[in-house]
ZAMARGU-4260 file (C-alpha; in steps of 0.2 Angstrom, whole numbers, plus 5000, padded with zeros to 4 digits):
<rodrens>
0) 6298/5289/4961 | 6281/5282/4966 | 6279/5300/4976 | 6286/5310/4961 | 6274/5299/4949
5) 6259/5302/4961 | 6264/5321/4964 | 6262/5326/4946 | 6247/5338/4947 | 6243/5338/4929
10) 6250/5331/4913 | 6266/5337/4907 | 6265/5350/4919 | 6283/5353/4930 | 6283/5357/4949
15) 6292/5372/4953 | 6305/5371/4969 | 6314/5385/4966 | 6305/5401/4962 | 6297/5405/4979
20) 6288/5420/4969 | 6281/5410/4960 | 6275/5398/4972 | 6265/5409/4978 | 6255/5414/4962
25) 6254/5396/4955 | 6239/5385/4955 | 6228/5397/4966 | 6211/5394/4967 | 6199/5402/4958
30) 6195/5419/4957 | 6196/5437/4953 | 6201/5455/4959 | 6192/5469/4956 | 6199/5484/4953
35) 6190/5500/4948 | 6195/5513/4934 | 6206/5521/4947 | 6214/5506/4951 | 6210/5506/4968
40) 6204/5486/4976 | 6187/5486/4978 | 6181/5469/4980 | 6184/5448/4976 | 6175/5435/4969
45) 6179/5419/4975 | 6198/5415/4981 | 6203/5433/4989 | 6220/5436/4989 | 6230/5450/4994
50) 6247/5455/4988 | 6261/5445/4992 | 6269/5452/5011 | 6290/5449/5009 | 6296/5440/5022
55) 6304/5454/5030 | 6288/5463/5032 | 6280/5449/5041 | 6278/5453/5058 | 6292/5442/5069
60) 6278/5438/5084 | 6265/5430/5068 | 6280/5420/5061 | 6284/5413/5081 | 6265/5412/5080
65) 6263/5400/5066 | 6279/5391/5072 | 6274/5387/5091 | 6256/5383/5085 | 6259/5372/5069
70) 6276/5365/5067 | 6288/5368/5083 | 6303/5360/5076 | 6302/5371/5060 | 6319/5375/5060
75) 6326/5358/5064 | 6319/5347/5053 | 6322/5344/5035 | 6307/5345/5029 | 6297/5329/5038
80) 6296/5325/5058 | 6294/5308/5059 | 6285/5306/5074 | 6273/5319/5069 | 6270/5313/5053
85) 6268/5292/5060 | 6254/5301/5071 | 6245/5311/5056 | 6246/5295/5045 | 6237/5283/5060
90) 6223/5297/5063 | 6220/5296/5045 | 6218/5275/5043 | 6208/5278/5058 | 6196/5290/5051
95) 6202/5302/5065 | 6208/5321/5059 | 6223/5323/5068 | 6237/5337/5062 | 6256/5331/5060
100) 6261/5337/5044 | 6277/5352/5043 | 6274/5367/5038 | 6286/5362/5023 | 6273/5347/5017
105) 6258/5360/5022 | 6266/5371/5008 | 6269/5358/4996 | 6249/5352/4998 | 6241/5371/4996
110) 6251/5373/4982 | 6250/5354/4971 | 6241/5341/4980 | 6225/5347/4988 | 6214/5336/4976
115) 6224/5321/4981 | 6220/5309/4992 | 6226/5310/5011 | 6234/5293/5011 | 6244/5292/4995
120) 6247/5310/4998 | 6253/5307/5016 | 6263/5290/5013 | 6270/5294/4993 | 6270/5312/4989
125) 6274/5323/5006 | 6289/5313/5011 | 6296/5315/4992 | 6293/5333/4990 | 6296/5341/5008
130) 6314/5335/5008 | 6316/5342/4988 | 6306/5358/4993 | 6317/5361/5008 | 6334/5356/4999
135) 6328/5371/4985 | 6322/5383/4998 | 6327/5393/5014 | 6317/5392/5030 | 6311/5411/5027
140) 6304/5407/5011 | 6295/5392/5014 | 6286/5403/5028 | 6283/5417/5014 | 6275/5406/5003
145) 6263/5396/5017 | 6258/5412/5025 | 6255/5421/5008 | 6246/5404/5003 | 6236/5396/5015
150) 6215/5399/5018 | 6211/5411/5032 | 6190/5409/5031 | 6181/5420/5026 | 6188/5419/5005
155) 6203/5426/5012 | 6218/5416/5005 | 6235/5423/5012 | 6239/5433/5029 | 6236/5449/5019
160) 6219/5445/5013 | 6215/5440/5030 | 6222/5454/5039 | 6210/5465/5030 | 6195/5457/5031
165) 6194/5452/5050 | 6203/5469/5053 | 6206/5480/5040 | 6223/5482/5043 | 6238/5478/5032
170) 6246/5461/5039 | 6263/5471/5046 | 6253/5481/5057 | 6245/5463/5066 | 6248/5465/5085
175) 6253/5448/5097 | 6234/5445/5100 | 6230/5447/5082 | 6244/5436/5073 | 6240/5424/5087
180) 6220/5422/5081 | 6226/5423/5063 | 6235/5408/5065 | 6223/5401/5079 | 6212/5402/5065
185) 6221/5388/5052 | 6214/5370/5059 | 6196/5375/5055 | 6193/5392/5048 | 6175/5392/5047
190) 6175/5387/5065 | 6186/5400/5072 | 6179/5415/5061 | 6180/5430/5071 | 6165/5437/5061
195) 6155/5424/5068 | 6161/5419/5084 | 6174/5432/5094 | 6174/5426/5110 | 6180/5407/5102
200) 6193/5417/5089 | 6200/5425/5102 | 6201/5411/5115 | 6210/5399/5101 | 6222/5417/5099
205) 6224/5415/5118 | 6230/5395/5117 | 6240/5401/5104 | 6251/5412/5115 | 6252/5401/5127
210) 6260/5390/5114 | 6272/5403/5111 | 6277/5405/5129 | 6280/5384/5130 | 6292/5385/5114
215) 6301/5400/5122 | 6297/5414/5109 | 6286/5423/5119 | 6288/5427/5140 | 6276/5425/5152
220) 6274/5445/5156 | 6273/5448/5138 | 6259/5434/5136 | 6250/5443/5149 | 6251/5459/5141
225) 6247/5452/5124 | 6228/5443/5132 | 6226/5461/5136 | 6228/5470/5121 | 6212/5478/5109
230) 6204/5471/5097 | 6193/5480/5085 | 6184/5466/5071 | 6180/5476/5055 | 6164/5474/5052
235) 6160/5459/5039 | 6160/5463/5022 | 6157/5446/5012 | 6142/5442/5004 | 6137/5429/4990
240) 6156/5421/4989 | 6164/5440/4986 | 6173/5450/5000 | 6171/5469/4997 | 6181/5482/5009
245) 6173/5497/5003 | 6155/5491/5005 | 6144/5475/5001 | 6134/5487/4987 | 6148/5486/4976
250) 6144/5468/4973 | 6131/5469/4960 | 6145/5479/4950 | 6158/5464/4953 | 6146/5451/4950
255) 6142/5460/4933 | 6159/5461/4928 | 6165/5443/4930 | 6151/5438/4919 | 6156/5451/4906
260) 6175/5446/4908 | 6170/5427/4908 | 6158/5429/4893 | 6174/5439/4881 | 6186/5423/4889
265) 6192/5405/4883 | 6189/5392/4897 | 6207/5391/4900 | 6208/5409/4902 | 6195/5409/4917
270) 6206/5401/4929 | 6216/5406/4942 | 6214/5421/4950 | 6212/5434/4938 | 6211/5456/4939
275) 6199/5466/4932 | 6204/5483/4930 | 6186/5491/4926 | 6176/5506/4922 | 6168/5510/4941
280) 6173/5526/4949 | 6171/5525/4967 | 6166/5542/4970 | 6150/5542/4957 | 6147/5523/4965
285) 6147/5530/4981 | 6135/5546/4976 | 6124/5531/4968 | 6124/5522/4986 | 6118/5536/4997
290) 6107/5543/4988 | 6096/5527/4985 | 6101/5523/5003 | 6093/5539/5011 | 6078/5540/4998
295) 6074/5522/5004 | 6075/5525/5023 | 6064/5541/5022 | 6053/5536/5009 | 6050/5517/5008
300) 6040/5512/5023 | 6023/5527/5018 | 6028/5523/4998 | 6027/5505/5000 | 6043/5503/4992
305) 6056/5488/4993 | 6069/5487/4980 | 6078/5502/4970 | 6092/5500/4957 | 6103/5515/4947
310) 6115/5512/4934 | 6128/5526/4929 | 6135/5527/4913 | 6148/5539/4901 | 6142/5542/4884
315) 6152/5527/4877 | 6145/5515/4889 | 6157/5514/4903 | 6148/5511/4918 | 6153/5519/4933
320) 6140/5514/4944 | 6126/5504/4946 | 6116/5497/4961 | 6106/5484/4961 | 6093/5483/4972
325) 6092/5489/4993 | 6105/5477/5002 | 6116/5467/4992 | 6120/5455/5009 | 6102/5451/5008
330) 6099/5448/4990 | 6111/5445/4976 | 6099/5446/4962 | 6101/5462/4953 | 6084/5475/4948
335) 6099/5484/4936 | 6103/5469/4924 | 6093/5454/4929 | 6075/5461/4932 | 6064/5465/4916
340) 6051/5477/4921 | 6040/5489/4911 | 6045/5503/4907 | 6029/5513/4909 | 6030/5529/4899
345) 6048/5528/4897 | 6043/5520/4880 | 6035/5535/4875 | 6053/5541/4869 | 6055/5526/4855
350) 6037/5532/4849 | 6041/5548/4846 | 6060/5543/4839 | 6049/5534/4827 | 6038/5546/4823
355) 6054/5558/4817 | 6062/5544/4807 | 6044/5541/4798 | 6048/5562/4792 | 6038/5572/4809
360) 6049/5584/4819 | 6046/5591/4838 | 6035/5603/4830 | 6021/5591/4821 | 6005/5590/4827
365) 5996/5578/4837 | 5979/5575/4847 | 5979/5577/4864 | 5959/5572/4865 | 5951/5559/4875
370) 5954/5539/4866 | 5947/5525/4867 | 5957/5509/4860 | 5947/5493/4861 | 5933/5500/4870
375) 5943/5503/4884 | 5948/5522/4886 | 5965/5529/4886 | 5968/5540/4903 | 5981/5552/4904
380) 5987/5553/4919 | 5981/5570/4927 | 5966/5567/4917 | 5968/5585/4906 | 5966/5582/4885
385) 5972/5598/4877 | 5969/5595/4860 | 5981/5598/4847 | 6000/5599/4853 | 6016/5596/4846
390) 6026/5580/4848 | 6039/5589/4859 | 6024/5596/4873 | 6016/5581/4871 | 6032/5569/4878
395) 6033/5586/4892 | 6016/5582/4898 | 6019/5563/4895 | 6000/5562/4886 | 5995/5544/4883
400) 5983/5547/4870 | 5995/5557/4860 | 6008/5543/4861 | 5995/5528/4857 | 5989/5540/4842
405) 6009/5540/4837 | 6012/5523/4840 | 5998/5517/4829 | 6003/5528/4813 | 6022/5518/4815
410) 6017/5501/4827 | 6030/5493/4813 | 6042/5507/4815 | 6043/5509/4834 | 6043/5491/4837
415) 6059/5489/4825 | 6068/5500/4834 | 6063/5495/4850 | 6074/5479/4844 | 6087/5489/4834
420) 6093/5500/4854 | 6091/5484/4861 | 6076/5486/4872 | 6068/5470/4867 | 6070/5457/4854
425) 6051/5452/4852 | 6042/5469/4860 | 6023/5462/4863 | 6008/5469/4859 | 5998/5482/4846
430) 6000/5502/4847 | 5994/5504/4866 | 6007/5492/4873 | 6020/5499/4864 | 6017/5516/4869
435) 6011/5513/4888 | 6024/5503/4890 | 6018/5486/4894 | 6033/5474/4888 | 6047/5473/4898
440) 6064/5478/4899 | 6081/5478/4910 | 6086/5496/4917 | 6103/5495/4912 | 6097/5495/4893
445) 6085/5509/4895 | 6101/5519/4903 | 6110/5512/4886 | 6096/5516/4874 | 6095/5532/4881
450) 6115/5535/4880 | 6115/5532/4861 | 6102/5547/4860 | 6117/5558/4870 | 6130/5550/4858
455) 6121/5557/4845 | 6113/5542/4837 | 6130/5531/4839 | 6126/5513/4846 | 6130/5511/4865
460) 6132/5494/4871 | 6137/5496/4890 | 6152/5488/4897 | 6162/5487/4913 | 6177/5478/4909
465) 6193/5488/4902 | 6207/5474/4906 | 6207/5457/4913 | 6226/5450/4921 | 6232/5434/4927
470) 6238/5429/4942 | 6258/5433/4937 | 6251/5452/4929 | 6250/5445/4911 | 6236/5455/4900
475) 6223/5441/4895 | 6210/5452/4888 | 6211/5471/4884 | 6194/5482/4878 | 6198/5489/4861
480) 6184/5503/4860 | 6180/5505/4841 | 6185/5521/4833 | 6172/5535/4831 | 6170/5531/4813
485) 6168/5512/4818 | 6154/5514/4829 | 6136/5509/4821 | 6125/5524/4818 | 6109/5517/4827
490) 6099/5533/4824 | 6102/5548/4809 | 6112/5562/4821 | 6098/5575/4817 | 6083/5562/4825
495) 6095/5560/4840 | 6098/5578/4841 | 6079/5583/4839 | 6075/5570/4855 | 6090/5577/4866
500) 6079/5593/4863 | 6063/5586/4867 | 6071/5577/4881 | 6079/5591/4887 | 6061/5599/4890
505) 6053/5586/4899 | 6066/5593/4912 | 6065/5611/4910 | 6046/5611/4908 | 6035/5594/4910
510) 6033/5580/4920 | 6055/5578/4924 | 6057/5596/4932 | 6060/5588/4951 | 6076/5580/4941
515) 6083/5598/4934 | 6101/5597/4940 | 6101/5617/4936 | 6113/5612/4921 | 6109/5605/4904
520) 6099/5588/4906 | 6087/5578/4897 | 6076/5563/4901 | 6059/5556/4904 | 6049/5550/4919
525) 6039/5533/4920 | 6026/5523/4931 | 6018/5508/4926 | 6000/5502/4932 | 5995/5505/4949
530) 6012/5513/4953 | 6021/5497/4952 | 6035/5503/4941 | 6043/5520/4943 | 6059/5527/4932
535) 6067/5542/4928 | 6082/5539/4915 | 6090/5556/4906 | 6108/5563/4902 | 6119/5577/4906
540) 6133/5581/4893 | 6146/5569/4898 | 6135/5556/4909 | 6119/5547/4908 | 6109/5539/4922
545) 6094/5527/4925 | 6083/5525/4940 | 6071/5512/4944 | 6061/5510/4960 | 6048/5495/4963
550) 6044/5479/4972 | 6052/5463/4968 | 6034/5453/4970 | 6028/5468/4957 | 6017/5474/4974
555) 6009/5491/4969 | 6020/5508/4977 | 6007/5520/4987 | 6011/5536/4977 | 6028/5535/4970
560) 6028/5540/4952 | 6044/5543/4940 | 6042/5563/4942 | 6042/5562/4962 | 6055/5551/4969
565) 6065/5543/4957 | 6068/5559/4948 | 6076/5569/4965 | 6087/5553/4966 | 6092/5556/4948
570) 6095/5575/4953 | 6104/5572/4967 | 6116/5559/4960 | 6118/5570/4944 | 6122/5586/4956
575) 6136/5576/4968 | 6144/5573/4949 | 6144/5589/4943 | 6152/5592/4958 | 6166/5579/4958
580) 6156/5568/4971
</rodrens>
């Protein structure tokens, strides 16, 4: 009775002993599985559990290795091994770490008792609960539960997750040596992790093979052959508490999706292992990663560029690709969703939108002549001044003097529009600052603002989560998209459509010509003082994308402007999307 009382994991919660399938998912460690829009598994954060492997599909040599190494009398005892149990209790009392629990006891501990005192667990709880589990489940069921629950290191829980993390294969395909190495991980998963020390992990696997020989489950000849088997360790795909089999660059998207799911869930809904179905399109994600990496490899040295970021979304705000920096393994900081940088000439879009709202048209005239502001000259990027030009031509040319003049006439409207478009709650500075983009903004917010323009003025809020399921597969969060009539109109359609045409002129004739993908597109370049930031943000008829290049410490780049490398990356990504990636 003392054991049963002590074993209660939470008040008023019954322990499960009869359903092996539920035991595999009950009381899991907290973690999330990330699925793409097509349902592909692309990563896990926190505890990584693979799909449960039925007992019939577990390799026989894996079962034999586990029993020989961890509990040689497993098929003969009734849940407890008195000699091993006494040895384990004594080691606990004397401050040493020596095993002795049966696989049945370890299964009970893994599911219900991990947070309990070792002395209480071994003296009171396990002696009561292990025989009860043996009475309710077959030996095969207990092995099934154990192998699909136990921690193998590298964030991997269960044999399927471990096989994918370490060998990039399914558990049913594990060789004898690979199975022995998996079992060898169990006493000290971090120490024997083959990503950290392959030789030590393999030698530990050799020891397990010898234990199989001693137990009579493997012949000497078969053991010698097993030790000669080739082992190919998969490259580590772990970074910052996550595992990403399709590449660690997905880590930024996974973190953002988890944060979105958490922000829309109750505290109870964040427990256990959840599955998040997202908007991620792996073909577009791969294109974004590939073109950013190629550009940095070729130009980072000469251009003194350390970082770059990409956001691609549909017109409704569904983010289909996100790259937050150069290498997620080196830096978790996300330049796409966390960093706030000066937008430079990208900000001119909001200046001219405010002018359209105030009654101007793309053909309205503005002076591009030289200008002084506060006793300091406002210079155009090319030091050329054309006199009176249309608003459309001023945007195509990215005229600084024209944009400042327009902002001076509509400063309050520009500031209000920046707030309306969720760029900045309180943009600092006067007309010159608003026109030249010296306030700070996030790439994801700027890209969403351009999506609102592409979306004929309907407000766009970027999102990544479509639904969330708990460990039992029950939906605990489902995104319900509003009807088109319910979406807030941030811009009048005629103003948004006028800006669409003005931005298409930037790509056709203006500073964004390097971004021209060969089909209809619109966008805007941006470059800040001393080339500290370089942007290109634009859209096609289906997608909106933002590109940023710069340095994390705000150091200047060399000769990198928004109309150059960022525009070229944008073009390459959009052309790949057009070809189906």
